[in-house]
C-alpha positions in Angstrom: 0.0 0.0 0.0 2.8 2.4 0.9 4.5 1.5 -2.4 1.3 2.3 -4.3 1.0 5.7 -2.6 4.7 6.4 -3.2 4.2 5.6 -7.0 1.2 8.0 -7.2 3.1 10.7 -5.4 6.1 10.3 -7.7 3.9 10.4 -10.8 2.2 13.6 -9.5 5.5 15.3 -8.8 6.7 14.3 -12.3 3.6 15.8 -14.0 3.9 19.0 -11.9 7.6 19.4 -12.9 6.6 19.1 -16.6 3.8 21.6 -16.3 5.8 24.1 -14.2 8.9 23.7 -16.2 7.4 24.5 -19.6 7.1 28.3 -19.1 10.6 28.5 -17.7 12.0 26.6 -20.7 10.2 28.9 -23.1 11.6 32.0 -21.3 15.0 30.6 -21.3 14.8 29.8 -25.1 13.5 33.4 -25.7 16.4 34.9 -23.7 18.9 33.1 -25.9 18.1 35.5 -28.8 19.4 39.0 -29.1 18.1 42.1 -31.0 19.7 44.8 -33.1 18.0 48.2 -33.2 19.2 51.6 -34.1 18.8 54.9 -36.0 20.2 56.1 -39.3 20.9 59.8 -39.6 22.1 62.2 -42.1 23.5 65.6 -41.0 23.5 67.3 -44.4 20.9 69.7 -46.0 17.3 68.8 -46.5 16.5 67.0 -49.7 15.5 68.9 -52.8 12.4 68.2 -54.9 13.0 67.6 -58.6 10.3 68.8 -60.9 9.6 66.7 -64.1 7.6 68.1 -67.0 5.1 65.5 -68.2 4.9 65.2 -72.0 2.5 62.2 -72.3 -0.7 61.1 -70.6 -1.1 64.5 -69.0 -4.8 63.8 -68.4 -3.8 61.1 -65.8 -0.4 62.3 -64.6 -0.7 66.1 -64.7 1.6 68.5 -66.5 4.4 68.5 -63.8 5.4 66.0 -61.1 7.6 66.7 -58.1 9.8 63.9 -56.8 11.7 64.2 -53.5 15.3 63.1 -53.6 15.1 61.3 -50.3 13.0 61.5 -47.1 14.7 63.2 -44.1 13.1 64.0 -40.8 13.9 67.6 -40.0 13.4 67.1 -36.2 16.1 64.4 -35.7 17.8 64.1 -39.1 16.5 60.5 -39.4 16.6 59.0 -42.9 13.6 57.0 -44.0 13.7 53.8 -46.2 17.3 52.8 -45.4 17.8 49.1 -46.0 19.4 47.3 -43.1 20.5 43.7 -43.4 22.1 41.2 -40.9 24.0 38.1 -42.0 25.9 35.6 -39.9 29.7 35.7 -40.6 29.7 31.9 -41.2 26.6 32.0 -43.4 27.4 30.9 -47.0 23.9 31.4 -48.3 20.3 31.8 -47.1 17.6 29.3 -47.7 15.8 29.2 -51.0 13.8 32.3 -51.8 10.1 32.1 -51.2 7.9 31.0 -54.1 5.9 34.2 -54.3 7.2 37.1 -56.3 7.8 40.7 -55.3 5.1 42.7 -57.1 5.7 46.1 -58.7 2.5 47.7 -60.0 2.3 50.8 -62.3 -0.6 52.6 -60.8 -1.7 56.3 -61.1 1.6 57.3 -62.8 3.6 55.8 -59.9 5.5 52.5 -59.3 4.1 50.9 -56.2 5.8 50.3 -53.9 8.4 53.0 -54.3 10.9 51.0 -52.2 11.0 47.2 -51.5 13.4 44.3 -50.8 13.8 40.8 -52.1 16.3 37.9 -51.9 18.7 37.2 -54.7 17.3 34.5 -57.0 13.7 35.6 -56.3 11.3 36.8 -59.0 9.8 40.3 -59.5 6.4 40.5 -61.1 5.6 43.7 -63.1 2.0 44.8 -63.5 0.3 47.7 -65.3 -2.9 48.9 -63.7 -2.9 52.2 -65.7 -4.9 52.5 -69.0 -1.8 53.4 -71.0 1.7 52.1 -71.9 4.6 51.8 -69.4 8.1 50.6 -70.2 10.1 49.7 -67.1 13.8 49.6 -67.1 16.0 48.0 -64.5 19.4 49.4 -63.7 22.2 48.7 -61.2 24.8 51.4 -60.8 23.5 53.0 -64.0 24.2 49.7 -65.8 21.2 48.5 -67.8 19.9 45.0 -66.7 16.7 44.5 -68.6 13.4 46.2 -69.5 9.7 45.2 -69.9 7.1 46.9 -72.1 3.7 46.9 -70.4 0.8 48.0 -72.6 -2.7 48.6 -71.3 -4.1 45.4 -70.0 -0.9 43.5 -70.4 -0.3 40.1 -68.8 2.1 40.6 -65.8 5.7 40.0 -66.6 8.1 38.0 -64.3 11.8 38.5 -64.2 14.4 36.7 -62.0 17.0 38.9 -60.1 20.3 37.1 -59.8 22.5 39.9 -58.3 22.6 41.7 -54.9 22.6 45.4 -54.3 20.2 48.3 -55.0 18.4 48.2 -58.3 16.5 51.2 -59.8 13.3 50.5 -61.7 12.0 53.4 -63.8 9.6 54.0 -66.6 11.3 55.1 -69.8 8.2 56.9 -70.9 7.5 58.6 -67.5 10.9 59.1 -66.0 9.5 60.4 -62.7 8.1 56.9 -62.1 10.8 55.2 -60.0 11.2 52.4 -57.5 14.2 51.1 -55.6 14.7 47.4 -55.0 17.2 46.1 -52.5 18.3 42.6 -53.5 20.0 40.7 -50.6 21.6 37.4 -49.7 20.7 37.9 -46.0 17.8 36.3 -44.3 17.3 39.1 -41.8 16.5 42.7 -43.0 14.3 45.7 -42.4 13.8 49.3 -43.4 14.1 52.5 -41.3 10.8 54.3 -40.5 10.2 58.0 -40.9 12.3 58.7 -37.8 15.3 56.8 -39.2 14.7 54.0 -36.6 14.8 50.3 -37.2 14.5 47.0 -35.3 15.6 43.7 -36.8 13.9 40.4 -35.8 15.5 38.6 -32.8 18.4 36.3 -33.8 20.6 33.7 -32.1 23.8 34.9 -30.4 26.8 35.2 -32.6 28.9 37.4 -34.9 27.1 39.1 -37.8 27.8 41.6 -40.5 25.3 44.5 -40.5 25.0 46.3 -43.9 23.4 49.7 -44.4 22.2 50.7 -47.9 20.4 53.7 -49.4 20.7 54.6 -53.0 22.6 57.9 -53.2 24.4 57.3 -49.9 27.7 55.6 -49.1 27.1 52.0 -47.8 28.1 51.0 -44.2 29.3 47.6 -43.2 29.8 46.9 -39.5 30.6 43.7 -37.5 28.1 43.0 -34.6 28.9 40.5 -31.8 25.5 39.7 -30.3 25.3 38.1 -26.9 22.4 36.0 -25.5 19.5 38.2 -24.5 21.3 41.4 -25.5 19.8 44.4 -27.3 22.4 46.4 -29.3 21.3 49.9 -30.2 23.3 51.6 -32.9 23.5 55.2 -34.2 24.6 55.1 -37.8 25.6 58.3 -39.7 25.5 58.2 -43.5 27.2 60.3 -46.1 26.1 61.3 -49.6 27.8 59.9 -52.7 27.8 61.2 -56.2 27.7 57.7 -57.7 24.6 56.2 -59.2 22.6 53.5 -57.7 
């Protein structure tokens, strides 16, 4: 009888240890990861707006279009839409790109979205939702990659991107229509918000290479040694460059 009671008590203690131990295990697993956050700032003059004269499709696009060179917060000098990526020093390659494409749509005389990111080897799908012709050119550092003509009602066109770095997509007919695509071989990335702030998803402890890219600014590459449960907050100052994309 005593043995039976002892067995029941042991079983109860075992079950209790499993139940009470689960939250602690999850907390410990969560603490193992670290986070990289920060702010990207530019201390130079506020951006200028370039005015384009519209020669075709004025009924839809207007006669002139103003395009801002870049987006800078006048309150804290934070730079918007800066591409931040994080890659492990030992990583040779990321996993296969997701099956779905990144979509660029020509809509209301704009390319939507104006800035986006994708992994190298992924496809970009080009759509035309406007009732007139667009012809989209893709350039890297002013070097022509390919183009795609998109008449009214055209079937979407898919193209594979096999190189990393910033790529400019622009319409040859409406040159004020532009979008920047950041192509990366890193699995972890994000964009800065209107204040120039960013927060990358939590990652395992280790040594990483952090890259900072914005078309028209000098790139930054920085080594990050992330400890378990650590949050690293960075202030990154960028400089203008006269080079192309």
